[in-house]
Backbone bond lengths (Angstrom), bond angles and torsions (degrees), N, CA, C in turn:
res aa  C-N    CA-C-N  psi(-1)  N-CA   C-N-CA  omega(-1)  CA-C   N-CA-C  phi
1 X - - - 1.389 - - 1.525 111.84 -
2 X 1.316 117.40 160.49 1.420 120.13 178.19 1.514 115.54 -63.50
3 X 1.282 122.37 154.21 1.445 122.68 -179.09 1.544 109.95 -73.20
4 X 1.314 119.22 -32.03 1.418 122.02 -171.13 1.543 116.73 -117.84
5 X 1.302 114.35 23.15 1.480 119.53 177.60 1.477 110.48 -132.57
6 X 1.290 117.82 164.72 1.404 126.17 -175.10 1.516 107.85 -76.76
7 X 1.396 120.29 153.15 1.382 123.48 -171.32 1.508 115.38 -110.71
8 X 1.353 115.49 -163.43 1.508 126.29 -176.36 1.543 105.10 -169.69
9 X 1.473 114.44 163.28 1.471 115.41 -176.99 1.541 115.74 -142.61
10 X 1.410 110.22 163.23 1.455 120.87 172.01 1.570 109.98 -177.36
11 X 1.329 115.68 155.35 1.412 120.15 176.58 1.549 109.02 -158.17
12 X 1.279 117.71 150.01 1.493 117.34 -178.00 1.485 110.07 -155.34
13 X 1.354 117.48 150.36 1.460 121.77 177.27 1.465 113.11 -77.98
14 X 1.330 119.39 156.71 1.417 122.10 174.32 1.466 114.31 153.79
15 X 1.365 119.43 142.19 1.431 117.76 -179.69 1.434 114.50 -107.78
16 X 1.392 118.34 -9.29 1.463 121.24 178.26 1.483 111.26 -66.32
17 X 1.313 117.50 167.25 1.451 123.05 175.62 1.535 110.19 -56.80
18 X 1.311 118.18 -51.69 1.465 121.62 172.68 1.507 105.22 -137.38
19 X 1.309 121.01 137.79 1.468 122.42 -178.14 1.542 107.63 -55.85
20 X 1.385 116.29 144.64 1.434 119.50 -177.51 1.537 110.92 -75.00
21 X 1.313 116.67 153.01 1.462 121.99 -170.79 1.550 115.80 -51.27
22 X 1.359 116.55 -67.78 1.471 113.12 -171.62 1.543 114.69 -117.84
23 X 1.383 117.15 -15.17 1.490 115.46 -172.96 1.472 112.03 -57.56
24 X 1.289 119.45 -45.13 1.492 123.00 -178.21 1.456 108.86 -128.27
25 X 1.339 120.85 76.73 1.450 124.23 -178.47 1.512 108.48 -61.38
26 X 1.370 115.51 137.74 1.438 125.54 -171.88 1.509 104.52 -102.91
27 X 1.301 121.21 129.87 1.421 127.26 172.85 1.532 109.57 -81.03
28 X 1.319 117.24 134.76 1.480 116.72 175.42 1.486 112.72 -67.61
29 X 1.263 114.75 124.41 1.513 118.87 -176.24 1.449 115.21 -61.92
30 X 1.413 113.69 -48.89 1.468 119.81 177.79 1.509 105.36 -140.06
31 X 1.324 115.47 140.46 1.421 118.44 -173.27 1.515 114.79 -67.81
32 X 1.281 121.87 -41.29 1.457 116.56 -168.41 1.537 116.65 -162.07
33 X 1.303 116.76 -167.32 1.493 122.89 -170.33 1.486 112.94 -158.18
34 X 1.375 118.17 172.22 1.469 124.06 178.73 1.456 111.80 -127.84
35 X 1.462 116.99 167.28 1.519 111.64 179.42 1.528 110.53 -120.34
36 X 1.316 116.48 -111.77 1.463 115.22 -167.14 1.487 121.12 -54.15
37 X 1.308 120.84 -29.26 1.453 118.31 178.35 1.477 111.39 -134.30
38 X 1.310 123.69 -74.11 1.459 121.77 -170.34 1.505 110.73 -153.45
39 X 1.347 113.62 148.68 1.460 120.94 176.76 1.464 111.91 -163.64
40 X 1.334 119.23 165.76 1.472 121.31 175.35 1.488 112.70 -63.94
41 X 1.333 114.58 147.89 1.466 119.39 178.96 1.496 110.89 -92.75
42 X 1.413 115.93 165.21 1.437 120.44 177.72 1.465 113.79 -61.35
43 X 1.321 119.22 158.47 1.389 124.71 -174.32 1.570 110.01 -63.00
44 X 1.273 115.96 -42.56 1.547 118.92 179.11 1.501 111.82 -60.12
45 X 1.415 116.44 -40.45 1.459 118.06 -178.53 1.500 110.16 -74.19
46 X 1.314 120.98 -12.32 1.417 120.55 177.42 1.495 115.25 -60.81
47 X 1.331 118.74 -14.42 1.434 123.34 170.32 1.470 115.12 -52.79
48 X 1.274 116.04 -21.63 1.451 123.75 177.83 1.496 112.00 -89.83
49 X 1.263 115.21 -9.33 1.506 119.74 -171.20 1.591 111.17 -78.17
50 X 1.271 113.65 150.34 1.468 118.14 173.60 1.481 110.34 -76.39
51 X 1.266 118.95 132.35 1.487 119.98 174.88 1.512 113.25 -77.97
52 X 1.305 114.84 178.61 1.496 116.40 -178.77 1.501 113.98 -60.73
53 X 1.328 117.79 -26.79 1.440 120.17 176.39 1.559 114.64 -73.11
54 X 1.374 115.64 -12.51 1.409 119.01 178.74 1.599 109.74 97.59
55 X 1.344 116.79 -3.59 1.457 114.40 178.96 1.477 114.65 -91.68
56 X 1.230 121.60 147.22 1.460 126.06 178.75 1.577 110.32 -67.87
57 X 1.203 118.20 135.81 1.501 122.63 170.86 1.522 107.74 -77.97
58 X 1.344 111.90 147.19 1.478 119.37 -176.17 1.528 108.42 -81.12
59 X 1.326 115.39 125.80 1.508 119.08 -177.03 1.534 108.83 -77.04
60 X 1.356 114.48 155.95 1.428 119.23 176.55 1.513 107.99 -64.73
61 X 1.319 119.64 140.32 1.442 125.10 -177.93 1.563 110.75 -50.82
62 X 1.317 118.81 -38.09 1.447 120.48 -176.71 1.525 112.84 -73.99
63 X 1.324 119.52 -11.14 1.411 122.79 -176.83 1.563 111.38 -105.26
64 X 1.363 116.97 8.61 1.484 119.95 -175.90 1.495 107.47 -99.08
65 X 1.357 116.33 126.58 1.523 119.17 174.52 1.563 112.60 -61.73
66 X 1.237 118.67 147.19 1.458 124.06 -176.98 1.542 111.47 -85.53
67 X 1.293 114.07 64.36 1.531 119.13 179.87 1.565 105.09 -106.11
68 X 1.305 113.26 174.40 1.500 119.72 -171.48 1.542 110.07 -77.14
69 X 1.304 117.55 -19.34 1.453 121.83 -179.16 1.516 111.43 -138.67
70 X 1.319 118.76 169.74 1.459 123.76 179.54 1.521 106.95 -67.99
71 X 1.310 113.86 137.62 1.457 118.86 179.97 1.579 112.66 -86.21
72 X 1.340 115.26 134.39 1.460 118.77 175.34 1.498 110.55 -77.44
73 X 1.277 119.95 -26.75 1.523 122.22 177.17 1.576 108.59 -146.84
74 X 1.287 107.55 153.38 1.463 120.33 174.00 1.470 112.98 -129.33
75 X 1.422 115.47 153.09 1.470 118.83 -175.30 1.566 110.28 -124.19
76 X 1.275 112.02 154.01 1.490 118.77 -178.21 1.538 108.08 -115.02
77 X 1.304 117.03 138.46 1.501 120.53 178.13 1.498 107.58 -113.79
78 X 1.334 115.45 135.26 1.485 119.69 176.20 1.569 110.69 -134.23
79 X 1.287 114.79 168.15 1.475 119.94 169.19 1.501 109.95 -73.01
80 X 1.270 117.17 143.39 1.503 124.89 177.90 1.578 103.53 -105.23
81 X 1.301 117.62 118.95 1.442 120.92 -179.54 1.562 110.92 -118.22
82 X 1.290 112.91 167.55 1.490 117.35 175.60 1.503 113.66 -61.66
83 X 1.268 118.83 153.27 1.440 126.42 -171.69 1.548 112.95 -61.90
84 X 1.355 116.74 -41.27 1.454 120.83 -176.01 1.566 109.88 -68.69
85 X 1.272 113.87 -42.80 1.584 117.92 175.66 1.498 107.00 -60.43
86 X 1.340 120.31 -48.00 1.384 125.08 -175.29 1.569 112.76 -58.61
87 X 1.308 113.41 -42.56 1.465 119.56 -179.75 1.457 112.86 -66.46
88 X 1.332 118.43 -42.09 1.396 123.07 174.54 1.530 117.66 -56.63
89 X 1.338 112.10 -46.09 1.472 116.59 177.31 1.490 114.23 -71.20
90 X 1.361 116.19 -32.85 1.424 120.99 174.52 1.441 113.36 -61.22
91 X 1.303 117.22 -47.97 1.485 123.09 177.29 1.485 113.77 -57.84
92 X 1.326 111.94 -39.39 1.534 116.84 178.15 1.508 109.79 -68.26
93 X 1.324 118.04 -39.77 1.485 120.24 175.71 1.508 109.90 -61.65
94 X 1.299 117.33 -46.17 1.464 119.52 -176.70 1.596 110.14 -60.75
95 X 1.281 117.00 -33.58 1.430 122.44 177.52 1.496 115.08 -63.68
96 X 1.372 116.33 -31.57 1.465 116.33 -171.53 1.526 113.95 -120.94
97 X 1.269 117.63 -22.58 1.499 120.58 178.24 1.508 110.22 -70.27
98 X 1.365 119.42 139.34 1.461 121.10 176.87 1.609 110.83 -55.76
99 X 1.288 120.83 120.49 1.378 124.64 -175.25 1.591 112.80 -51.85
100 X 1.291 116.97 -38.79 1.556 115.69 -174.57 1.481 108.81 -78.22
101 X 1.348 119.89 -8.61 1.531 120.93 174.05 1.502 112.68 -107.60
102 X 1.291 118.27 -11.79 1.456 120.45 -170.83 1.589 110.23 -87.19
103 X 1.222 117.09 79.78 1.454 121.93 -174.69 1.580 111.50 -86.24
104 X 1.341 116.84 -17.85 1.494 119.82 -169.94 1.488 112.01 -127.83
105 X 1.298 117.80 -177.78 1.452 126.53 -178.76 1.574 109.40 -101.24
106 X 1.261 109.84 177.22 1.518 116.48 -179.52 1.559 112.48 -63.53
107 X 1.379 113.94 144.94 1.450 114.80 -176.12 1.487 110.96 -159.65
108 X 1.329 118.08 157.46 1.458 125.61 164.55 1.509 107.66 -120.40
109 X 1.347 120.08 119.23 1.426 122.87 -175.23 1.572 109.90 -99.84
110 X 1.288 117.67 136.06 1.401 119.50 171.06 1.474 113.19 -98.35
111 X 1.306 117.37 -40.27 1.464 119.60 179.48 1.609 106.59 -141.23
112 X 1.352 111.11 142.99 1.480 120.05 -171.63 1.417 115.13 -104.47
113 X 1.292 123.51 -23.04 1.525 125.81 -172.85 1.525 109.16 -150.44
114 X 1.284 114.17 73.82 1.495 119.00 175.92 1.557 106.54 -87.17
115 X 1.321 118.73 134.55 1.464 123.16 -169.96 1.502 113.49 -71.87
116 X 1.304 117.76 128.08 1.357 119.62 -179.52 1.583 116.52 -65.17
117 X 1.282 113.15 -27.13 1.469 117.41 -179.97 1.482 112.05 -68.48
118 X 1.328 118.32 -12.18 1.502 119.48 -179.85 1.479 107.42 -114.83
119 X 1.248 122.16 16.11 1.474 124.30 -176.50 1.473 115.47 -60.03
120 X 1.341 120.00 -47.55 1.464 124.76 -176.60 1.556 106.41 -86.61
121 X 1.297 115.22 -36.29 1.490 120.57 -171.45 1.598 113.13 -70.49
122 X 1.299 114.85 -40.99 1.455 122.34 -168.60 1.560 112.51 -129.01
123 X 1.334 115.53 -50.71 1.473 119.72 -165.55 1.567 112.11 -66.66
124 X 1.371 113.96 -55.84 1.464 118.57 -177.09 1.474 108.66 -64.68
125 X 1.389 124.13 -48.59 1.461 121.35 -177.19 1.495 112.20 -56.72
126 X 1.339 118.07 -38.82 1.400 121.58 174.64 1.490 116.45 -64.00
127 X 1.270 114.07 -41.08 1.468 121.74 179.73 1.557 110.09 -66.46
128 X 1.303 117.98 -40.98 1.420 120.27 176.45 1.479 114.62 -66.85
129 X 1.338 115.88 -36.82 1.531 120.42 -179.63 1.540 109.45 -68.01
130 X 1.331 115.45 -51.23 1.435 121.10 -175.49 1.545 111.36 -65.70
131 X 1.342 113.96 -43.24 1.525 117.95 176.09 1.477 114.86 -57.94
132 X 1.365 115.98 -39.10 1.490 119.93 -176.73 1.565 107.65 -68.86
133 X 1.266 118.55 -23.47 1.494 122.33 -176.50 1.508 113.79 -98.61
134 X 1.277 116.74 1.33 1.451 123.33 -176.35 1.472 113.11 -115.64
135 X 1.347 117.79 128.54 1.411 123.42 -178.43 1.548 110.37 -84.45
136 X 1.321 115.62 147.59 1.483 116.58 169.22 1.453 110.90 -54.00
137 X 1.346 118.21 146.51 1.457 120.80 178.95 1.506 112.84 -136.40
138 X 1.306 115.74 156.17 1.409 121.73 176.60 1.449 114.72 -75.63
139 X 1.326 122.27 146.69 1.410 126.32 174.02 1.467 110.48 -136.01
140 X 1.307 117.97 152.48 1.492 129.06 179.43 1.474 107.55 -134.94
141 X 1.434 114.18 111.46 1.436 119.21 170.20 1.514 108.19 -78.55
142 X 1.341 115.96 98.13 1.512 117.85 -162.71 1.546 113.10 -109.72
143 X 1.305 119.56 -49.03 1.478 123.41 -159.21 1.446 113.86 -113.32
144 X 1.312 120.99 105.82 1.458 124.05 173.50 1.613 110.59 -61.74
145 X 1.280 115.89 137.63 1.477 120.08 171.05 1.530 109.81 -144.73
146 X 1.361 114.61 162.27 1.409 122.70 -175.38 1.593 111.08 -82.71
147 X 1.291 112.91 135.72 1.455 119.93 161.77 1.511 110.41 -97.16
148 X 1.301 120.16 177.87 1.411 122.95 -179.10 1.564 111.06 -59.98
149 X 1.287 113.25 -44.66 1.526 119.97 177.86 1.453 112.53 -130.74
150 X 1.335 116.94 35.17 1.420 117.12 -179.25 1.552 112.14 -173.78
151 X 1.304 116.07 -153.93 1.439 127.05 -174.14 1.456 114.05 -141.22
152 X 1.299 119.18 139.35 1.468 122.55 175.21 1.534 109.93 -132.67
153 X 1.300 116.07 166.42 1.485 123.65 176.26 1.474 107.11 -126.32
154 X 1.373 114.76 121.84 1.439 120.53 -176.08 1.530 112.07 -99.91
155 X 1.442 107.84 168.38 1.486 116.47 179.49 1.560 105.16 -107.43
156 X 1.362 117.12 126.88 1.471 118.10 170.85 1.570 112.52 -59.13
157 X 1.286 112.09 154.70 1.473 116.97 177.33 1.498 112.42 -52.03
158 X 1.312 114.65 -46.39 1.517 123.69 -175.97 1.521 113.82 -73.72
159 X 1.310 116.83 -9.36 1.473 117.56 -172.36 1.536 107.15 -131.75
160 X 1.272 115.64 53.39 1.478 123.12 172.47 1.582 114.25 108.22
161 X 1.245 116.78 -20.40 1.419 122.03 -176.73 1.495 113.55 -63.42
162 X 1.387 113.65 -48.67 1.478 116.42 178.06 1.541 113.63 -72.41
163 X 1.301 113.59 -36.03 1.494 116.95 176.24 1.507 111.35 -62.06
164 X 1.250 120.09 -46.22 1.496 125.06 178.33 1.532 109.69 -60.26
165 X 1.355 114.20 -46.27 1.464 116.86 177.96 1.517 114.10 -60.64
166 X 1.358 115.91 -38.01 1.444 117.41 -178.27 1.535 109.12 -64.31
167 X 1.341 116.59 -43.98 1.465 118.81 177.83 1.483 112.05 -58.74
168 X 1.370 115.05 -45.32 1.488 119.82 177.50 1.532 111.37 -59.18
169 X 1.298 116.76 -43.67 1.519 117.42 -179.92 1.477 114.96 -65.80
170 X 1.351 117.53 -32.71 1.476 119.34 178.55 1.527 109.73 -68.73
171 X 1.362 114.66 -42.00 1.497 117.99 -179.87 1.553 109.13 -69.87
172 X 1.261 117.53 -38.43 1.491 120.24 177.13 1.486 112.05 -60.38
173 X 1.340 117.83 -38.80 1.388 122.26 -178.54 1.553 111.63 -67.71
174 X 1.337 112.51 -35.80 1.519 117.48 -178.14 1.531 107.44 -76.35
175 X 1.313 120.29 -33.50 1.473 122.20 -173.06 1.500 115.02 -107.63
176 X 1.227 118.62 11.88 1.444 122.84 -174.25 1.558 116.28 -52.48
177 X 1.313 116.23 -32.46 1.407 122.36 -173.63 1.582 111.18 -69.96
178 X 1.311 118.47 -26.04 1.431 118.74 -176.12 1.602 112.66 -121.62
179 X 1.241 120.13 2.53 1.431 117.74 -178.32 1.496 112.44 -69.32
180 X 1.366 114.28 150.67 1.552 117.26 174.09 1.551 110.47 -64.70
181 X 1.254 115.97 169.17 1.482 121.27 179.46 1.587 104.56 -65.21
182 X 1.327 116.85 -43.90 1.533 119.20 175.77 1.555 111.58 -53.80
183 X 1.332 115.59 -53.86 1.442 117.88 -175.31 1.574 115.16 -73.53
184 X 1.353 115.30 -12.18 1.465 117.95 176.14 1.490 110.16 -86.23
185 X 1.339 121.25 -3.57 1.399 125.41 178.21 1.577 113.38 -73.71
186 X 1.358 113.03 -166.11 1.435 121.10 179.93 1.558 110.22 -82.31
187 X 1.330 115.89 175.19 1.394 120.54 -173.12 1.534 109.79 -148.29
188 X 1.334 116.17 128.41 1.451 121.51 170.77 1.535 108.21 -135.98
189 X 1.308 114.57 116.34 1.488 119.76 -172.35 1.516 110.60 -67.25
190 X 1.384 112.70 129.89 1.503 116.31 179.87 1.511 104.75 -163.73
191 X 1.343 110.89 160.70 1.501 120.87 172.21 1.499 106.91 -106.01
192 X 1.373 117.54 134.18 1.442 120.17 171.81 1.536 107.33 -94.65
193 X 1.378 115.98 123.24 1.467 119.95 -175.98 1.568 106.78 -110.36
194 X 1.295 120.85 -7.87 1.452 120.36 173.91 1.561 106.47 -156.18
195 X 1.327 119.15 139.70 1.404 122.66 179.60 1.560 107.83 -160.48
196 X 1.421 108.98 163.26 1.524 115.92 175.17 1.523 111.72 64.69
197 X 1.285 122.18 27.54 1.457 123.45 171.58 1.443 111.71 -100.79
198 X 1.306 115.27 117.38 1.507 119.10 -176.39 1.436 115.79 -77.57
199 X 1.392 118.99 -25.09 1.430 122.62 -178.52 1.565 109.86 -79.92
200 X 1.355 112.68 107.80 1.438 121.88 -178.37 1.496 112.95 -60.56
201 X 1.294 115.57 -37.70 1.531 118.23 177.17 1.470 112.36 -63.14
202 X 1.327 117.25 -39.80 1.413 124.64 179.11 1.543 109.98 -63.96
203 X 1.304 117.67 -46.06 1.432 120.38 177.12 1.489 112.55 -62.80
204 X 1.311 117.62 -45.67 1.488 121.25 -177.29 1.535 108.72 -64.45
205 X 1.309 119.73 -38.24 1.413 122.32 -179.20 1.531 110.45 -65.65
206 X 1.343 116.96 -44.48 1.477 121.08 177.58 1.547 109.50 -65.18
207 X 1.360 114.37 -39.80 1.472 117.70 178.23 1.536 113.73 -53.46
208 X 1.367 112.47 -47.27 1.408 123.11 -176.88 1.571 107.53 -64.15
209 X 1.260 116.99 -42.32 1.480 119.03 175.38 1.439 114.51 -61.97
210 X 1.342 121.20 -43.27 1.377 126.96 178.52 1.528 110.76 -63.27
211 X 1.327 115.96 -45.71 1.505 119.37 176.67 1.511 111.90 -60.68
212 X 1.267 119.45 -36.33 1.522 123.62 177.33 1.514 114.79 -73.04
213 X 1.390 119.76 -35.16 1.332 122.66 -168.19 1.555 113.01 -106.26
214 X 1.334 119.41 -27.66 1.424 120.78 -172.45 1.572 109.81 -72.11
215 X 1.295 117.03 124.28 1.479 125.22 -176.07 1.515 113.38 -103.97
216 X 1.333 115.91 -2.15 1.461 119.91 -177.86 1.578 108.55 95.37
217 X 1.275 117.88 155.96 1.451 121.58 178.74 1.513 108.17 -142.19
218 X 1.328 116.19 116.56 1.452 123.96 179.15 1.582 111.29 -82.18
219 X 1.232 117.09 155.01 1.479 121.28 176.62 1.488 111.26 -171.41
220 X 1.405 113.44 -173.87 1.410 122.03 179.72 1.538 109.50 -125.08
221 X 1.285 117.23 136.19 1.474 121.75 170.07 1.538 107.49 -88.72
222 X 1.333 116.91 113.63 1.435 119.21 -174.53 1.462 112.13 -97.22
223 X 1.351 121.89 -7.72 1.462 124.36 177.82 1.509 109.53 161.10
224 X 1.365 112.80 -146.98 1.433 122.06 -178.94 1.498 109.67 -129.29
225 X 1.337 116.03 152.05 1.458 121.57 -179.52 1.615 106.43 -126.79
226 X 1.344 110.26 136.73 1.446 118.25 -177.83 1.534 105.95 -115.51
227 X 1.401 110.72 134.99 1.436 116.15 -178.40 1.559 110.12 -133.65
228 X 1.276 115.77 144.34 1.470 121.81 176.32 1.470 110.40 -94.98
229 X 1.356 114.62 132.10 1.464 119.34 172.72 1.496 107.92 -79.06
230 X 1.308 120.44 127.53 1.428 123.26 -176.16 1.552 111.24 -141.85
231 X 1.348 109.20 90.66 1.553 114.06 171.42 1.529 111.59 57.21
232 X 1.267 118.65 40.44 1.472 119.02 179.02 1.530 115.57 99.14
233 X 1.306 116.77 -3.53 1.473 121.65 174.72 1.534 110.57 -118.48
234 X 1.395 109.67 153.37 1.489 116.59 165.13 1.500 107.12 -95.69
235 X 1.262 120.51 129.72 1.419 123.61 177.06 1.549 111.25 -119.54
236 X 1.326 113.69 121.29 1.459 119.26 -174.44 1.519 110.61 -60.93
237 X 1.305 118.23 130.57 1.476 121.03 -179.96 1.497 108.51 -110.05
238 X 1.334 120.76 -54.23 1.440 117.09 -175.31 1.559 106.91 -162.31
239 X 1.370 117.14 152.04 1.470 125.12 168.04 1.489 107.24 -104.21
240 X 1.363 111.92 147.96 1.469 117.27 175.47 1.580 106.98 -126.62
241 X 1.338 117.48 103.33 1.383 122.65 -169.89 1.579 113.25 -78.94
242 X 1.301 113.19 135.61 1.456 114.29 173.26 1.466 114.72 -77.28
243 X 1.310 121.24 164.59 1.417 124.92 179.69 1.524 111.19 -66.59
244 X 1.311 117.54 148.39 1.467 119.95 170.66 1.546 112.72 -77.08
245 X 1.321 116.94 130.49 1.433 122.53 179.87 1.543 106.46 -58.52
246 X 1.359 114.00 141.47 1.448 120.49 174.80 1.489 111.47 -88.35
């Protein structure tokens, strides 16, 4: 995501170069994200939100970090991309995502619910270490594919997909003891540009349009961005820049 713009999120399992269009439609794990300061959180993550009565909503068991006690806060980790790439994907998302649900900007999520209780002890030190040893890398948002009720654009293995997966695997290895069931699963880097549309004809029509019109979008992954989920908002916490390639 861009350093100075608001974000958005998604992650999915899969080992293929790009998930196949319709055979195994992937459900968007979390709808969205925020950037430099604050923004509404995805609908799924609203399970952590305080209701009007002031009581916390109960999170889905698969979204709960495996820590010794209930977490007061959780954090989301995304890729940080150059501003031009981010703007292009965000405009594409705005074109297709249902406006009443599209609270955030384009994003690629690596982890959805990192425990706040381990932020200083484990999460940030690991992010600093791995970021310092990782070079910036090229990405290409290239291949549209179908979600269950929407559309996503994936990264080929040779154009950022493998690099993003390698970063994800290193972090998952370091954090495996406390990750939620969702975050312990597989990862395939992609942008969700449409989701939560019940009308199959509408989705298929939009998918055909994206297939015809999308020419790909090159960019650079500059690092990682960490956001705190705060009662329905994503609040930017810190960026972790990758090394500049020599």
